[in-house]
C-alpha positions in Angstrom: 94.8 144.7 114.4 97.9 144.1 116.3 96.7 141.2 118.0 95.3 139.7 114.7 98.7 140.0 113.0 100.5 138.3 116.0 97.9 135.5 115.7 98.6 135.1 111.9 102.2 135.1 112.7 101.8 132.4 115.3 99.7 130.2 113.0 102.3 130.6 110.1 105.4 129.9 112.5 103.5 126.8 113.8 102.7 125.6 110.5 106.2 126.1 109.0 107.6 124.2 112.2 105.3 121.5 111.9 106.2 120.8 108.2 109.8 121.1 109.0 109.6 118.4 111.4 107.3 116.3 109.1 109.9 116.6 106.1 113.0 116.1 108.2 112.0 112.4 108.9 113.1 110.3 106.0 110.3 108.9 103.9 109.4 105.3 105.0 106.9 104.7 102.1 109.5 105.1 99.4 109.1 101.4 98.3 105.2 101.1 99.0 102.8 99.8 96.5 100.8 103.0 96.5 103.9 105.1 95.4 103.5 103.7 91.9 101.0 106.5 91.3 104.1 109.0 91.3 105.9 106.9 88.8 102.5 107.0 86.6 102.0 110.8 87.0 105.8 111.5 86.3 105.7 109.3 83.1 102.2 110.7 82.0 103.6 114.1 82.1 106.3 113.4 79.4 104.0 112.0 76.8 103.5 114.6 73.8 101.0 114.1 71.0 97.8 112.2 71.2 97.6 109.6 73.8 95.2 107.4 75.8 95.1 107.7 79.7 93.5 105.0 81.5 92.2 106.0 85.2 91.0 103.7 87.8 92.0 101.6 91.0 93.7 98.6 91.9 91.9 96.4 89.4 93.3 98.6 86.6 96.8 98.3 88.0 96.7 94.6 88.0 94.6 94.2 85.1 96.1 96.5 82.3 99.1 95.5 80.3 100.4 98.9 79.0 102.7 97.6 76.5 100.0 95.4 74.9 97.6 98.2 74.8 100.1 100.3 73.1 100.8 97.6 70.4 97.0 97.3 69.8 96.1 101.0 69.7 99.1 102.5 68.0 99.2 105.2 70.6 101.3 106.0 73.6 99.1 105.0 76.7 99.5 105.9 80.4 98.0 104.6 83.6 96.8 106.7 86.5 95.7 104.7 89.4 96.6 101.8 91.7 95.2 101.8 95.2 91.4 102.3 95.6 92.0 104.4 98.6 93.8 107.3 96.5 90.6 108.1 95.1 89.3 108.6 91.5 88.8 112.4 92.0 92.5 112.9 92.8 93.5 111.0 89.7 91.0 112.9 87.5 92.9 116.1 88.8 96.2 114.5 87.8 94.9 113.7 84.4 94.0 117.5 83.6 97.6 118.2 83.9 98.5 116.8 80.5 95.2 116.3 78.7 95.3 118.0 75.2 93.1 118.2 72.2 92.5 114.9 70.5 93.5 112.7 73.6 91.2 110.3 75.2 90.6 109.5 79.0 89.3 106.1 79.7 87.7 105.9 83.3 87.1 102.6 85.1 83.7 103.2 86.9 83.5 102.1 90.5 81.3 103.3 93.3 83.8 105.5 95.4 83.5 107.4 98.6 86.7 107.8 100.6 86.2 106.0 104.0 87.9 107.6 107.2 91.6 106.7 107.4 91.9 106.0 103.6 93.5 109.6 103.2 96.6 108.1 104.7 97.1 106.0 101.8 96.7 109.0 99.3 99.4 110.8 101.4 101.7 107.8 101.8 101.3 107.4 98.0 102.7 110.8 97.2 105.0 111.2 100.0 107.1 114.5 100.1 106.1 115.4 96.5 104.5 118.6 97.5 103.7 119.6 93.9 101.1 116.9 93.9 99.2 118.3 96.8 97.5 120.7 94.3 95.6 117.7 92.9 93.8 117.0 96.3 90.2 117.4 95.5 88.2 119.9 97.4 85.6 117.4 98.2 88.1 115.3 100.4 90.1 118.1 101.9 88.8 117.7 105.2 89.4 113.9 105.4 93.1 114.6 104.1 93.8 117.3 106.7 92.4 115.0 109.6 94.3 112.2 108.1 97.8 113.8 107.9 98.7 113.5 111.7 98.0 109.7 111.6 100.1 109.3 108.2 102.9 111.4 110.0 102.7 109.3 113.1 103.0 106.0 111.0 106.0 107.4 109.2 107.7 108.3 112.3 106.9 105.0 113.9 108.4 102.9 110.9 111.4 105.2 111.1 112.1 104.6 114.8 111.5 100.7 114.1 114.0 100.3 111.3 111.7 101.1 108.5 108.7 99.9 106.4 109.5 96.9 104.2 106.6 95.9 102.0 106.5 92.6 100.2 105.7 91.4 96.9 103.2 92.1 95.2 102.6 95.2 97.1 105.7 97.0 96.8 107.1 99.4 94.1 109.5 96.8 92.5 106.4 95.3 90.9 106.3 98.3 88.7 108.5 99.6 85.9 109.4 103.2 85.7 106.0 104.1 84.0 104.1 102.6 86.9 103.1 99.7 84.7 102.8 96.3 86.6 105.6 94.2 85.5 105.6 91.5 88.2 104.8 88.0 86.7 101.6 86.6 88.2 101.3 83.2 86.8 98.6 81.7 89.1 95.5 82.2 91.0 96.0 82.7 94.8 92.4 82.7 95.6 91.1 79.7 97.5 88.9 77.2 95.7 86.1 77.9 98.1 86.3 81.5 97.7 83.0 83.1 99.2 83.6 86.9 99.5 81.4 89.3 97.3 82.2 92.2 95.2 78.8 93.7 94.7 79.3 96.6 97.1 82.3 97.9 95.5 81.0 97.6 92.0 77.6 99.2 93.0 75.1 96.5 92.2 74.4 96.0 95.9 73.5 99.6 96.5 71.7 99.8 93.1 69.4 96.8 93.4 69.2 95.7 97.0 69.0 99.1 98.6 67.4 100.8 95.7 69.7 103.8 95.8 70.7 106.0 93.0 74.2 105.6 91.4 76.3 107.7 93.9 74.8 111.0 92.6 77.5 113.2 94.0 80.2 111.2 92.8 78.7 110.9 89.2 78.4 114.8 89.4 82.0 115.0 89.9 82.8 112.7 87.0 80.5 114.6 84.8 82.1 117.9 85.6 85.4 116.3 84.5 83.6 115.2 81.3 82.6 118.9 80.6 86.0 120.1 81.4 87.4 117.6 79.0 84.8 118.4 76.2 85.6 122.0 76.2 89.1 121.1 75.5 88.3 118.4 72.6 89.3 115.5 74.8 87.1 112.4 74.8 86.1 110.6 77.8 84.9 107.2 77.9 84.0 104.7 80.6 84.7 101.2 81.3 83.8 98.5 83.8 85.9 96.7 86.3 86.5 93.1 86.1 85.6 90.6 88.8 85.9 87.0 89.7 82.8 85.1 88.8 82.7 83.5 92.3 82.6 87.0 93.9 79.4 88.0 92.1 76.5 87.9 94.7 73.7 85.4 94.2 71.0 86.8 92.0 73.0 89.1 90.0 72.5 87.7 86.4 73.1 89.2 83.1 69.9 91.0 82.9 70.6 92.8 86.3 74.1 93.8 85.1 72.6 95.1 81.8 70.0 97.1 83.7 72.7 98.5 85.8 74.9 99.4 82.8 71.9 101.2 81.3 71.1 103.3 84.3 74.9 104.2 84.5 74.7 105.1 80.8 71.9 107.5 81.6 73.7 109.1 84.5 77.1 109.5 83.0 77.7 112.3 80.4 80.5 110.3 78.9 80.0 107.2 76.8 80.0 103.8 78.8 81.7 101.5 76.2 81.8 98.3 78.2 79.2 95.8 79.4 79.5 94.3 82.9 78.8 90.7 81.7 81.9 90.6 79.6 84.2 91.4 82.7 83.1 88.6 84.9 86.4 86.4 84.7 86.8 82.7 85.6 89.4 81.5 88.0 92.3 81.1 85.4 92.4 84.8 84.9 92.4 86.1 88.6 95.2 86.6 91.0 94.9 87.4 94.7 91.5 89.3 94.9 88.2 89.3 93.3 89.3 92.4 91.2 92.9 91.7 90.6 94.1 89.9 87.4 97.0 87.5 87.0 99.2 88.1 83.9 97.0 86.1 81.6 93.9 87.7 82.8 95.6 91.2 82.3 96.3 90.6 78.7 92.8 89.1 78.2 91.2 92.2 79.8 93.5 94.5 77.8 92.1 92.8 74.5 88.6 93.3 75.8 89.1 96.9 76.7 90.7 97.6 73.3 87.9 95.9 71.6 85.4 98.4 73.5 87.6 101.3 72.9 88.5 100.9 69.3 85.1 102.0 67.6 85.6 105.4 69.5 89.2 105.9 68.6 90.6 108.1 65.7 92.6 106.6 62.8 96.0 105.5 64.1 98.8 107.8 63.4 
């Protein structure tokens, strides 16, 4: 027993010393793009009364005008999500912190499994906000733990080399204090001969080419969230990411998209309110990737999403 107590004491001292060193190094990611998730969370926690929270990845961050959605819906709205690497499960845990009866959660469905290394993006996104560690999903704890040394090493290296200085649009000044993107994006930066595909990210490739199920473990996690919300009289709705039309793989026509949507409707316990075919955008609506809208595109996507959302909403207050 004496040796066990000594071992436990050694581990505790080691952990304390390690975190003391980690948190004595100034945060080099304070202006990073992924840090917007902290602003989003802090604003979300302040909203009282009925509200809508939109949960998703960078396509939501670039593709939703929060002011416009509030104007259309007549309700306070919040965003939880920017970098894909932060992970939807983390954001769902965040959402639980302020969901009340009568609220609505709108989730942008994309296939998601956190690749090795992307845990660093989650850690750099929340920085020294230890209070947000409680939202780490248990499914990803292993990757987060093993990603921590790499995150710390990068933070230390930037500190030694005069800091990390991200550039527009991927820096915190692109966002207001609510974590809503306010950076004007008036043009499309994609090349005219764009050839990259977006099918894998959305799920069409796995579903149609490889004939796989729709991420069963991930969908199971989403359905657990739906169940948690229903017990608290919170409505959960699912929508579709938007994509540049030239990024859609050959052969993926409207019929295939509709069959995918139908399969998704069967798999998800929450209502899928959107159709993939409606969210395939021309060049004039896109910005710098196949999933990021410019300002005009974000307004258009906001209108589409409100159109899909409005039949499920209660009367405006």
